[in-house]
N, CA, C and O atoms as CSV, one atom per row, in Angstrom:
chain,resi,resn,atom,element,x,y,z
A,1,MET,N,N,0.820,-1.161,-0.204
A,1,MET,CA,C,0.139,0.024,-0.058
A,1,MET,C,C,1.321,1.259,-0.103
A,1,MET,O,O,2.507,1.372,0.205
A,2,VAL,N,N,0.200,2.145,-0.702
A,2,VAL,CA,C,1.245,3.558,-0.941
A,2,VAL,C,C,1.254,4.732,-0.038
A,2,VAL,O,O,0.842,5.686,-0.698
A,3,THR,N,N,1.507,5.059,1.048
A,3,THR,CA,C,1.448,5.617,1.902
A,3,THR,C,C,0.951,7.326,1.463
A,3,THR,O,O,-0.107,7.943,1.582
A,4,SER,N,N,2.665,7.759,0.771
A,4,SER,CA,C,3.144,8.288,-0.271
A,4,SER,C,C,3.425,8.944,-1.186
A,4,SER,O,O,4.466,9.007,-1.839
A,5,TYR,N,N,2.329,9.552,-1.278
A,5,TYR,CA,C,1.684,10.138,-2.482
A,5,TYR,C,C,3.065,11.041,-4.407
A,5,TYR,O,O,3.397,10.832,-5.573
A,6,GLU,N,N,3.206,11.934,-3.286
A,6,GLU,CA,C,4.870,12.335,-3.611
A,6,GLU,C,C,5.801,10.962,-4.969
A,6,GLU,O,O,6.102,9.769,-4.974
A,7,GLY,N,N,5.904,12.188,-5.921
A,7,GLY,CA,C,6.059,11.033,-7.325
A,7,GLY,C,C,5.977,10.005,-7.507
A,7,GLY,O,O,6.856,9.152,-7.631
A,8,LEU,N,N,4.147,9.889,-7.580
A,8,LEU,CA,C,3.606,9.079,-8.325
A,8,LEU,C,C,3.004,9.122,-9.415
A,8,LEU,O,O,2.417,10.168,-9.137
A,9,LYS,N,N,2.552,8.832,-10.667
A,9,LYS,CA,C,2.402,9.010,-11.817
A,9,LYS,C,C,0.993,8.251,-12.215
A,9,LYS,O,O,1.035,7.089,-11.811
A,10,ILE,N,N,-0.040,8.513,-12.776
A,10,ILE,CA,C,-0.976,7.880,-13.779
A,10,ILE,C,C,-1.096,8.376,-14.761
A,10,ILE,O,O,-0.723,9.496,-15.110
A,11,ARG,N,N,-1.590,7.657,-15.277
A,11,ARG,CA,C,-1.637,8.267,-16.988
A,11,ARG,C,C,-3.481,8.188,-17.177
A,11,ARG,O,O,-4.337,7.858,-16.357
A,12,ARG,N,N,-3.592,8.598,-18.473
A,12,ARG,CA,C,-5.115,9.443,-18.389
A,12,ARG,C,C,-5.330,9.413,-20.127
A,12,ARG,O,O,-4.699,9.945,-21.040
A,13,VAL,N,N,-6.523,8.533,-20.091
A,13,VAL,CA,C,-7.264,8.378,-21.410
A,13,VAL,C,C,-8.277,9.791,-22.449
A,13,VAL,O,O,-9.496,9.763,-22.616
A,14,ILE,N,N,-7.280,10.933,-23.014
A,14,ILE,CA,C,-8.083,11.797,-22.720
A,14,ILE,C,C,-9.112,11.661,-24.347
A,14,ILE,O,O,-9.503,10.592,-24.816
A,15,ASN,N,N,-9.373,13.095,-24.973
A,15,ASN,CA,C,-9.851,13.166,-26.628
A,15,ASN,C,C,-10.240,12.256,-26.921
A,15,ASN,O,O,-9.758,11.866,-27.984
A,16,LYS,N,N,-11.892,10.782,-25.922
A,16,LYS,CA,C,-12.128,9.671,-26.579
A,16,LYS,C,C,-10.886,8.625,-26.774
A,16,LYS,O,O,-11.142,7.421,-26.808
A,17,GLY,N,N,-9.904,8.963,-26.868
A,17,GLY,CA,C,-9.160,7.634,-26.394
A,17,GLY,C,C,-8.445,7.378,-27.263
A,17,GLY,O,O,-8.252,6.262,-27.747
A,18,THR,N,N,-7.714,8.905,-27.726
A,18,THR,CA,C,-7.230,9.046,-29.113
A,18,THR,C,C,-6.372,9.855,-28.022
A,18,THR,O,O,-6.179,10.998,-28.437
A,19,LYS,N,N,-6.050,9.731,-27.320
A,19,LYS,CA,C,-4.892,10.604,-26.834
A,19,LYS,C,C,-4.479,9.838,-25.808
A,19,LYS,O,O,-5.210,8.861,-25.642
A,20,ILE,N,N,-2.824,9.991,-24.436
A,20,ILE,CA,C,-3.040,8.912,-23.248
A,20,ILE,C,C,-1.766,10.124,-23.377
A,20,ILE,O,O,-0.965,10.571,-24.198
A,21,ILE,N,N,-2.337,10.348,-21.518
A,21,ILE,CA,C,-1.356,12.215,-20.655
A,21,ILE,C,C,-0.962,10.915,-19.714
A,21,ILE,O,O,-1.570,9.863,-19.516
A,22,GLU,N,N,0.564,11.515,-19.110
A,22,GLU,CA,C,0.607,10.925,-17.631
A,22,GLU,C,C,1.218,12.329,-16.708
A,22,GLU,O,O,2.080,13.167,-16.976
A,23,GLU,N,N,0.598,12.186,-15.882
A,23,GLU,CA,C,0.444,13.379,-14.844
A,23,GLU,C,C,1.019,12.878,-13.845
A,23,GLU,O,O,1.215,11.672,-13.996
A,24,GLU,N,N,1.487,13.418,-12.584
A,24,GLU,CA,C,1.312,13.659,-11.080
A,24,GLU,C,C,0.443,13.114,-10.806
A,24,GLU,O,O,-0.427,13.134,-11.676
A,25,TYR,N,N,0.115,12.353,-9.577
A,25,TYR,CA,C,-1.501,12.379,-8.886
A,25,TYR,C,C,-1.320,13.851,-7.885
A,25,TYR,O,O,-0.295,14.493,-7.658
A,26,LYS,N,N,-2.483,14.043,-7.493
A,26,LYS,CA,C,-2.617,14.777,-6.513
A,26,LYS,C,C,-3.768,14.058,-5.625
A,26,LYS,O,O,-4.739,13.727,-6.305
A,27,ARG,N,N,-3.857,13.751,-4.245
A,27,ARG,CA,C,-4.369,13.206,-3.881
A,27,ARG,C,C,-5.290,14.348,-3.852
A,27,ARG,O,O,-4.951,15.530,-3.907
A,28,PRO,N,N,-7.005,13.692,-3.720
A,28,PRO,CA,C,-8.139,13.860,-3.944
A,28,PRO,C,C,-8.976,14.691,-2.084
A,28,PRO,O,O,-8.906,13.991,-1.074
A,29,ASN,N,N,-9.580,15.976,-2.015
A,29,ASN,CA,C,-10.044,16.260,-0.878
A,29,ASN,C,C,-10.528,16.962,-1.344
A,29,ASN,O,O,-10.351,17.869,-2.157
A,30,TRP,N,N,-12.101,15.992,-0.107
A,30,TRP,CA,C,-13.535,16.404,-0.920
A,30,TRP,C,C,-14.093,17.030,0.734
A,30,TRP,O,O,-15.193,17.579,0.677
A,31,ALA,N,N,-13.594,16.997,1.809
A,31,ALA,CA,C,-13.965,17.487,3.252
A,31,ALA,C,C,-13.166,18.262,4.143
A,31,ALA,O,O,-13.201,18.523,5.345
A,32,GLY,N,N,-12.730,18.432,3.566
A,32,GLY,CA,C,-11.163,19.554,3.945
A,32,GLY,C,C,-10.985,21.089,4.809
A,32,GLY,O,O,-11.144,22.074,4.088
A,33,GLU,N,N,-10.847,21.210,5.451
A,33,GLU,CA,C,-10.479,22.712,4.877
A,33,GLU,C,C,-9.770,23.705,3.933
A,33,GLU,O,O,-9.636,24.928,3.951
A,34,GLU,N,N,-9.313,22.594,2.993
A,34,GLU,CA,C,-8.236,22.867,1.839
A,34,GLU,C,C,-8.886,23.194,1.106
A,34,GLU,O,O,-8.688,24.251,0.506
A,35,PHE,N,N,-10.267,22.141,0.792
A,35,PHE,CA,C,-11.227,22.173,0.106
A,35,PHE,C,C,-12.521,23.500,-0.046
A,35,PHE,O,O,-12.822,24.319,-0.915
A,36,HIS,N,N,-13.028,23.142,1.325
A,36,HIS,CA,C,-13.890,24.627,1.724
A,36,HIS,C,C,-13.580,26.476,1.329
A,36,HIS,O,O,-14.125,27.525,0.988
A,37,ASP,N,N,-12.009,25.702,1.773
A,37,ASP,CA,C,-11.254,27.150,1.207
A,37,ASP,C,C,-11.707,27.290,-0.704
A,37,ASP,O,O,-12.010,27.958,-1.692
A,38,HIS,N,N,-11.506,26.430,-0.265
A,38,HIS,CA,C,-11.129,26.639,-2.593
A,38,HIS,C,C,-12.365,26.990,-2.945
A,38,HIS,O,O,-12.570,27.870,-3.781
A,39,GLU,N,N,-13.509,26.195,-2.211
A,39,GLU,CA,C,-14.883,26.932,-2.737
A,39,GLU,C,C,-15.083,28.052,-2.908
A,39,GLU,O,O,-15.275,28.675,-3.953
A,40,THR,N,N,-15.025,28.575,-1.195
A,40,THR,CA,C,-15.358,30.214,-0.993
A,40,THR,C,C,-15.375,30.866,-1.833
A,40,THR,O,O,-16.309,31.424,-2.408
A,41,GLU,N,N,-13.102,30.864,-2.185
A,41,GLU,CA,C,-13.097,30.867,-3.115
A,41,GLU,C,C,-13.554,30.878,-4.345
A,41,GLU,O,O,-13.298,32.059,-4.581
A,42,LYS,N,N,-14.092,30.437,-5.443
A,42,LYS,CA,C,-14.692,30.218,-6.746
A,42,LYS,C,C,-16.055,30.881,-6.538
A,42,LYS,O,O,-16.736,30.979,-7.558
A,43,ILE,N,N,-16.710,31.477,-5.102
A,43,ILE,CA,C,-17.560,31.586,-5.466
A,43,ILE,C,C,-17.877,33.240,-5.389
A,43,ILE,O,O,-18.689,33.966,-5.963
A,44,SER,N,N,-16.758,33.478,-4.327
A,44,SER,CA,C,-16.434,34.603,-4.232
A,44,SER,C,C,-15.838,35.678,-5.272
A,44,SER,O,O,-15.624,36.876,-5.088
A,45,LEU,N,N,-15.576,34.662,-6.755
A,45,LEU,CA,C,-14.717,34.571,-8.196
A,45,LEU,C,C,-15.845,35.041,-9.252
A,45,LEU,O,O,-15.746,35.774,-10.236
A,46,ALA,N,N,-17.291,34.151,-8.530
A,46,ALA,CA,C,-18.117,34.065,-9.070
A,46,ALA,C,C,-19.002,35.333,-9.041
A,46,ALA,O,O,-19.217,35.972,-10.071
A,47,GLY,N,N,-19.819,35.895,-7.113
A,47,GLY,CA,C,-20.345,37.217,-7.301
A,47,GLY,C,C,-21.433,37.467,-7.919
A,47,GLY,O,O,-22.423,37.107,-7.281
A,48,GLU,N,N,-21.586,37.809,-8.635
A,48,GLU,CA,C,-23.195,37.958,-9.265
A,48,GLU,C,C,-23.814,37.281,-9.785
A,48,GLU,O,O,-25.014,37.535,-9.889
A,49,ILE,N,N,-23.339,36.276,-10.267
A,49,ILE,CA,C,-24.464,35.091,-12.327
A,49,ILE,C,C,-25.163,34.616,-10.727
A,49,ILE,O,O,-24.904,34.643,-9.524
A,50,MET,N,N,-26.147,34.211,-11.636
A,50,MET,CA,C,-27.943,34.042,-11.342
A,50,MET,C,C,-27.338,32.007,-11.499
A,50,MET,O,O,-26.732,31.467,-12.424
A,51,VAL,N,N,-27.854,31.407,-10.169
A,51,VAL,CA,C,-28.135,30.096,-10.672
A,51,VAL,C,C,-29.315,29.406,-10.293
A,51,VAL,O,O,-29.953,29.620,-9.262
A,52,SER,N,N,-29.562,28.618,-11.118
A,52,SER,CA,C,-31.130,27.521,-10.498
A,52,SER,C,C,-30.679,26.949,-9.887
A,52,SER,O,O,-29.573,26.429,-10.028
A,53,ILE,N,N,-32.080,26.796,-8.201
A,53,ILE,CA,C,-32.273,25.859,-7.349
A,53,ILE,C,C,-33.007,25.075,-7.632
A,53,ILE,O,O,-33.149,24.808,-8.825
A,54,ALA,N,N,-33.743,24.418,-6.663
A,54,ALA,CA,C,-34.318,23.411,-6.600
A,54,ALA,C,C,-35.367,23.206,-7.621
A,54,ALA,O,O,-36.519,23.623,-7.739
A,55,LYS,N,N,-34.597,22.422,-8.330
A,55,LYS,CA,C,-34.999,21.877,-9.576
A,55,LYS,C,C,-35.244,23.360,-11.111
A,55,LYS,O,O,-35.948,23.263,-12.116
A,56,GLY,N,N,-34.678,24.117,-10.832
A,56,GLY,CA,C,-34.672,24.923,-11.794
A,56,GLY,C,C,-36.356,25.737,-11.114
A,56,GLY,O,O,-36.495,26.860,-11.599
A,57,THR,N,N,-37.115,25.475,-10.485
A,57,THR,CA,C,-37.834,26.207,-9.904
A,57,THR,C,C,-37.131,28.427,-9.696
A,57,THR,O,O,-37.360,29.513,-10.229
A,58,SER,N,N,-36.464,27.982,-8.845
A,58,SER,CA,C,-36.405,29.385,-8.423
A,58,SER,C,C,-34.504,29.911,-8.645
A,58,SER,O,O,-33.707,28.977,-8.744
A,59,LYS,N,N,-34.025,31.159,-8.696
A,59,LYS,CA,C,-32.871,31.296,-8.515
A,59,LYS,C,C,-31.957,32.234,-7.337
A,59,LYS,O,O,-32.194,33.319,-6.806
A,60,VAL,N,N,-31.040,31.458,-7.236
A,60,VAL,CA,C,-30.297,32.279,-6.536
A,60,VAL,C,C,-28.589,33.369,-6.433
A,60,VAL,O,O,-27.643,32.677,-6.810
A,61,ARG,N,N,-28.359,34.145,-6.209
A,61,ARG,CA,C,-27.113,34.492,-6.771
A,61,ARG,C,C,-25.780,34.011,-5.823
A,61,ARG,O,O,-25.774,34.063,-4.593
A,62,LEU,N,N,-24.875,33.626,-6.501
A,62,LEU,CA,C,-23.747,33.029,-5.946
A,62,LEU,C,C,-23.842,33.528,-4.538
A,62,LEU,O,O,-24.191,33.015,-3.474
A,63,GLY,N,N,-23.371,34.819,-4.938
A,63,GLY,CA,C,-22.787,35.872,-3.862
A,63,GLY,C,C,-23.590,36.021,-2.834
A,63,GLY,O,O,-23.384,37.051,-2.192
A,64,THR,N,N,-24.827,35.026,-2.290
A,64,THR,CA,C,-24.995,35.149,-1.455
A,64,THR,C,C,-25.552,33.370,-0.406
A,64,THR,O,O,-26.296,33.188,0.558
A,65,VAL,N,N,-24.984,32.735,-0.989
A,65,VAL,CA,C,-24.714,31.942,-0.756
A,65,VAL,C,C,-24.236,31.826,0.738
A,65,VAL,O,O,-23.425,32.699,1.048
A,66,ASN,N,N,-24.765,30.408,2.310
A,66,ASN,CA,C,-24.021,30.918,3.568
A,66,ASN,C,C,-23.014,30.131,3.391
A,66,ASN,O,O,-23.460,28.991,3.260
A,67,ARG,N,N,-21.845,30.144,3.317
A,67,ARG,CA,C,-20.684,28.939,3.076
A,67,ARG,C,C,-20.009,28.861,4.730
A,67,ARG,O,O,-18.815,28.615,4.897
A,68,THR,N,N,-21.025,29.125,5.966
A,68,THR,CA,C,-20.881,28.638,6.873
A,68,THR,C,C,-20.824,27.155,7.482
A,68,THR,O,O,-21.748,26.647,8.116
A,69,ARG,N,N,-19.820,26.649,7.244
A,69,ARG,CA,C,-20.266,25.042,7.840
A,69,ARG,C,C,-20.916,24.748,9.076
A,69,ARG,O,O,-20.429,25.481,9.936
A,70,PRO,N,N,-21.900,23.919,9.604
A,70,PRO,CA,C,-22.146,24.317,11.244
A,70,PRO,C,C,-21.959,22.708,11.380
A,70,PRO,O,O,-21.951,21.711,10.657
A,71,ASN,N,N,-21.752,23.210,13.311
A,71,ASN,CA,C,-20.500,22.419,13.936
A,71,ASN,C,C,-21.180,21.293,13.621
A,71,ASN,O,O,-20.667,20.717,12.662
A,72,THR,N,N,-22.495,20.561,14.226
A,72,THR,CA,C,-23.117,19.576,14.572
A,72,THR,C,C,-24.274,19.425,13.691
A,72,THR,O,O,-25.172,20.265,13.748
A,73,PRO,N,N,-24.365,18.125,12.627
A,73,PRO,CA,C,-25.980,18.507,12.168
A,73,PRO,C,C,-27.138,18.175,12.495
A,73,PRO,O,O,-27.971,17.721,11.711
A,74,LYS,N,N,-27.379,18.451,14.204
A,74,LYS,CA,C,-28.587,18.614,14.102
A,74,LYS,C,C,-29.280,19.692,13.969
A,74,LYS,O,O,-28.590,20.712,13.971
A,75,GLY,N,N,-30.383,19.842,13.854
A,75,GLY,CA,C,-31.035,20.821,13.207
A,75,GLY,C,C,-30.799,21.419,11.298
A,75,GLY,O,O,-31.496,22.326,10.845
A,76,ILE,N,N,-29.914,20.825,10.602
A,76,ILE,CA,C,-30.266,20.814,9.886
A,76,ILE,C,C,-31.373,20.740,8.731
A,76,ILE,O,O,-31.688,19.561,8.573
A,77,MET,N,N,-31.731,21.178,8.289
A,77,MET,CA,C,-32.658,20.979,6.370
A,77,MET,C,C,-32.142,20.393,5.863
A,77,MET,O,O,-30.941,20.664,5.867
A,78,ILE,N,N,-32.565,19.179,5.052
A,78,ILE,CA,C,-31.955,17.513,3.950
A,78,ILE,C,C,-32.961,17.869,3.008
A,78,ILE,O,O,-34.045,18.241,3.456
A,79,SER,N,N,-32.863,17.841,2.334
A,79,SER,CA,C,-33.892,17.239,0.884
A,79,SER,C,C,-34.213,15.702,0.974
A,79,SER,O,O,-33.537,14.773,1.416
A,80,ILE,N,N,-35.306,15.733,0.482
A,80,ILE,CA,C,-35.329,14.282,0.376
A,80,ILE,C,C,-36.664,13.875,-0.618
A,80,ILE,O,O,-37.273,14.814,-1.132
A,81,ASN,N,N,-37.173,12.302,-0.921
A,81,ASN,CA,C,-37.888,12.414,-1.519
A,81,ASN,C,C,-37.208,13.254,-3.461
A,81,ASN,O,O,-37.900,14.224,-3.769
A,82,LYS,N,N,-36.527,13.050,-4.098
A,82,LYS,CA,C,-35.766,14.039,-4.985
A,82,LYS,C,C,-35.847,15.067,-4.957
A,82,LYS,O,O,-35.423,15.566,-5.999
A,83,GLY,N,N,-36.392,16.145,-3.876
A,83,GLY,CA,C,-36.040,17.488,-3.378
A,83,GLY,C,C,-36.641,17.816,-3.650
A,83,GLY,O,O,-36.610,18.929,-4.174
A,84,THR,N,N,-38.038,16.873,-3.469
A,84,THR,CA,C,-39.782,17.454,-3.474
A,84,THR,C,C,-39.901,18.070,-2.042
A,84,THR,O,O,-40.703,18.969,-1.787
A,85,SER,N,N,-38.953,17.465,-1.024
A,85,SER,CA,C,-39.367,17.404,0.383
A,85,SER,C,C,-38.079,18.563,1.095
A,85,SER,O,O,-37.164,19.224,0.605
A,86,ARG,N,N,-38.601,18.358,2.435
A,86,ARG,CA,C,-37.057,19.035,3.230
A,86,ARG,C,C,-37.786,18.745,4.133
A,86,ARG,O,O,-39.001,18.833,3.957
A,87,VAL,N,N,-37.379,18.408,5.092
A,87,VAL,CA,C,-36.978,17.642,6.761
A,87,VAL,C,C,-35.750,18.094,7.592
A,87,VAL,O,O,-34.633,17.785,7.179
A,88,ARG,N,N,-35.873,18.748,8.643
A,88,ARG,CA,C,-34.529,18.707,10.008
A,88,ARG,C,C,-34.250,17.625,10.578
A,88,ARG,O,O,-34.940,16.646,10.863
A,89,LEU,N,N,-32.932,17.929,10.760
A,89,LEU,CA,C,-32.414,16.747,11.208
A,89,LEU,C,C,-32.882,16.741,12.612
A,89,LEU,O,O,-32.598,15.800,13.353
């Protein structure tokens, strides 16, 4: 098992299988502080762009999206039934 990803190369097929590239592997981080900061920076760059939410029935500006993370999931609203209903945890 590889514990360090430093120097690890991966090969990817791109352009519908016509080209193979080799690049250094970067360890993904989908839940940490670094990813949260990355998302916050991207949203601040988007600013006043309007996006559709709730199955396209309403719109919101990306700059107004709440980026604070709660400490516990208790009291958070989540969507259920394919996004048609909401429930509080």
